[in-house]
C-alpha positions as CSV (number, residue, x, y, z in Angstrom):
1,M,-42.6,-19.2,13.9
2,R,-44.7,-21.0,11.3
3,I,-44.3,-24.8,11.2
4,A,-46.1,-27.2,8.9
5,I,-47.2,-30.7,10.0
6,V,-48.4,-32.9,7.1
7,G,-48.5,-36.6,6.3
8,S,-50.5,-39.7,5.6
9,S,-54.2,-39.2,5.0
10,L,-55.0,-42.9,5.6
11,I,-54.6,-43.4,9.4
12,Y,-56.1,-46.5,10.9
13,E,-58.0,-46.1,14.2
14,R,-55.2,-48.0,15.9
15,E,-52.7,-45.4,14.8
16,V,-54.5,-42.3,15.9
17,E,-53.0,-42.2,19.4
18,A,-49.5,-42.7,18.0
19,V,-50.0,-39.7,15.6
20,K,-51.3,-37.5,18.5
21,K,-48.2,-38.5,20.5
22,L,-45.8,-37.6,17.6
23,V,-47.6,-34.2,17.0
24,S,-47.4,-33.5,20.8
25,Q,-43.7,-34.2,20.7
26,I,-43.2,-31.8,17.8
27,L,-45.2,-29.1,19.6
28,E,-43.2,-29.5,22.8
29,K,-40.3,-27.8,20.9
30,Y,-42.3,-24.6,20.4
31,K,-44.2,-22.0,22.4
32,P,-47.9,-21.6,21.6
33,I,-47.7,-17.8,21.8
34,E,-45.0,-17.7,19.1
35,T,-46.0,-20.5,16.8
36,T,-48.6,-21.1,14.1
37,V,-49.2,-24.7,13.0
38,I,-50.0,-25.0,9.3
39,S,-51.5,-28.1,7.7
40,G,-53.5,-29.2,4.7
41,G,-56.7,-30.0,6.5
42,A,-57.0,-33.5,5.0
43,E,-58.2,-36.5,6.9
44,G,-55.5,-38.3,8.9
45,V,-52.3,-36.6,10.0
46,D,-53.3,-33.1,8.8
47,K,-56.6,-33.0,10.7
48,I,-55.1,-34.7,13.8
49,A,-52.2,-32.2,13.8
50,L,-54.5,-29.2,13.6
51,D,-56.8,-30.6,16.4
52,V,-53.8,-31.3,18.8
53,A,-52.3,-27.9,18.1
54,L,-55.6,-26.1,18.8
55,I,-56.2,-28.0,22.0
56,S,-52.6,-27.3,23.0
57,G,-53.1,-23.5,22.6
58,F,-51.4,-23.0,19.2
59,A,-52.8,-20.8,16.4
60,I,-53.6,-23.0,13.4
61,K,-53.7,-22.3,9.7
62,P,-55.4,-24.9,7.6
63,I,-54.6,-24.5,3.9
64,M,-57.3,-26.4,2.0
65,P,-57.3,-27.3,-1.7
66,M,-59.7,-25.4,-3.8
67,G,-60.9,-28.6,-5.5
68,V,-60.3,-32.3,-5.8
69,G,-57.4,-33.8,-7.8
70,W,-53.7,-33.5,-7.9
71,E,-53.8,-30.1,-9.6
72,F,-55.5,-28.6,-6.5
73,F,-53.6,-30.7,-4.0
74,K,-50.3,-29.7,-5.5
75,K,-51.1,-26.0,-5.4
76,R,-52.2,-26.4,-1.7
77,N,-49.0,-28.3,-0.9
78,L,-46.8,-25.6,-2.5
79,E,-48.7,-22.9,-0.5
80,I,-47.8,-24.9,2.7
81,V,-44.1,-25.0,1.8
82,E,-44.1,-21.3,1.0
83,D,-45.8,-20.3,4.3
84,C,-43.8,-22.5,6.7
85,K,-40.3,-22.1,8.2
86,K,-40.0,-25.8,9.0
87,L,-41.9,-28.8,7.8
88,Y,-42.6,-32.1,9.5
89,C,-44.0,-35.1,7.7
90,I,-45.6,-38.0,9.6
91,S,-46.1,-41.3,7.8
92,T,-47.3,-44.8,8.7
93,S,-45.9,-48.2,8.0
94,V,-46.8,-49.5,4.6
95,H,-50.5,-50.2,4.2
96,F,-50.8,-50.3,0.4
97,M,-47.8,-48.7,-1.4
98,K,-44.2,-47.9,-0.4
99,C,-43.3,-44.3,-0.7
100,Y,-41.7,-43.4,-4.0
101,H,-41.1,-39.7,-3.2
102,H,-37.5,-40.5,-2.3
103,E,-34.5,-41.6,-4.3
104,T,-35.1,-45.2,-3.3
105,L,-38.4,-46.8,-2.2
106,Q,-39.0,-46.3,1.5
107,D,-40.5,-48.6,4.0
108,H,-43.3,-46.3,4.9
109,E,-46.7,-45.5,3.2
110,K,-46.7,-43.3,0.2
111,T,-48.0,-39.8,1.2
112,A,-48.1,-36.5,-0.6
113,G,-46.6,-35.2,2.7
114,C,-43.3,-36.7,1.5
115,W,-43.7,-34.9,-1.8
116,T,-44.3,-31.7,0.1
117,L,-41.3,-32.4,2.3
118,N,-39.1,-32.7,-0.8
119,K,-40.4,-29.4,-2.1
120,A,-39.5,-27.8,1.3
121,K,-36.0,-29.3,1.1
122,E,-35.6,-27.7,-2.4
123,E,-36.4,-24.4,-0.8
124,N,-33.7,-25.1,1.8
125,K,-36.2,-25.3,4.6
126,P,-35.5,-27.6,7.5
127,T,-37.6,-30.8,7.4
128,E,-38.1,-33.9,9.4
129,L,-39.7,-37.2,8.5
130,L,-41.3,-39.1,11.4
131,L,-42.6,-42.6,11.2
132,I,-45.4,-44.0,13.3
133,P,-44.2,-47.3,14.7
134,E,-46.0,-50.3,13.3
135,I,-48.6,-51.4,15.8
136,P,-48.8,-55.2,16.2
137,K,-52.2,-56.8,15.5
138,T,-52.4,-58.1,19.1
139,T,-52.9,-54.5,20.3
140,W,-55.6,-53.6,17.8
141,A,-58.8,-52.5,19.3
């Protein structure tokens, strides 16, 4: 089984543990010996997902862009969609811009992971959008 975990590249330090927890919850559904975790290798969710998967005994497959800019990111994201059987996208609460990759603006941060999720849906692949709960300022480190 090849699953993709993608999402927000801007993760605040206070959100890292929540992302790790969501990734761990995803991985609990799979057996390490049977599953490869694919991600884009970007900072934030991609990197955290690959790190948690590796520590948990899963094979990983980072698919890195061959350059900088949307042309390269788009090609990488399409490779992720092509290679996975199921895609998970993890996003944060809104930091700067509501996500416009859906029919109506969403109350989560814009991420190319949602763009990738929509492409996976177009390919009739199962997808899941997971949102990191907003962390109150009183709990910030």
